[in-house]
C-alpha angles and dihedrals in degrees: 000000000000092000092049089050091053092046093048096048097044118095124245122150117179110293093015103071097132097117092053092044090057091052093049092048091051093047094051101036095105098037106057136051100231139012123195136169119215128213094268091053102256114149109223117195116189125204104185124230141152099234132078118329108252129186119201110191133189123167124239100199127094130199111270145127146262121223106255102176139012120208106230097209104041103015097237113160127221120209139224109202121228104195134012119308135177099217091210090071093055101063113114094001127131126240138188120231108208107214130173089253093050142284123317121201113226139184123225108228139187135177110288116254088236092074100036118115119234088254092052091051090060095053123103113251112249131192087237088065093057129083138182123241113199093179097242134113115270093248093055092045090053090052095050105032126060131192105264097035110141119248124199133184114259119230136136120233113249142179109231111188106298091345136083117217137186145106123304099016076142093103113345088084088058090052089049092051091050095047094047092048092053090048091053097041109114104174136009142158098200121100097239128204117183109197122193096200132208133220097015092141091061100046115319088274102153093047091052096054097039093049090050089054096045098037096204127196091212130031127192119188118201113206146131124268133198119280103190097171093136141109115297096024119109117230093249090055098050097091092195139356129229116250094020096101143264116327121237107205121226097179146337135173093286105040148013110220119241107258092222091057092046092051091047094051092048090050092050093047092051094045092049096040091241112159112239142167132199119246135207112176113197095197131025134038145218139223088277088080092063096039090052091061100043114126107318092351139264138231107252143183135171125229106203136197109214109237134182125217095018116196094024133097091255101057106160133200132177117248091223092054091051091051091047090053091052093049093048093049092049091051091047094051091048093054109019090111085073096058118118109222096180112124 
């Protein structure tokens, strides 16, 4: 889990994924034939084969912010979000402001409840109401921080019972699954491209451009999905459950999985004794949605890692589900030349 820890704790808001890209390049250097980086910032690792052209994609970016304003007198920072946040989860958290001179630890603040009016207490919390305090005089903040500096949530990676938890498991756990699968892959016929994509959280952008360049026949997105197996959620609303296996996605807001790929993954999981669950996600999407529409189109599916508390600093996934995802992807890459894509 050391690699997953490093991936989780490293910064990488959309458009500024360079730290993650370095980690992925280092992790794959001895396991692929070629590694390139395109103009948008996607890392494209190629493991050559003679069979069908397959893209496996996992996104590097995490939800975060850019500094949008600096208070001249007190140095408080205002934030522009890049990616989807529930502002309620941000109160009293710590962030890192990534400046040219180095990182600055900051505290997200809001007016104390003690001085709120009754009317203010009823209002929905908005990101516009929050600010970052870096604990320095305004003049020094202005010298060190610039509008546009990236800001990421601060959280250490931890093992919690049978779970792992930290920031940005969406989608650093997908990157981890892809890297581990390529490391374990012994034989394959497929012509495999592993793409660590950029800017997924703001519109599947890296997947769109890289898939257009590669023009795959098959696309596999690696991502998290919602595990809502928690108090207050009805069984039919839970999407997936932790510890019940890797999720094979049927549909989400961005794509409908190719039935031939779904059938093939189910068959592999059952043959190999890999625990799995079927997933329908009512809201949200993955890189599969962009890959599916590249050029004349591709057959796509998403392999998901069930995750609780998505888009918070305590995202949590089960170790057994992560291992199941790795095993299923390895099996798929070994035999995907056998899949029947006829509809």
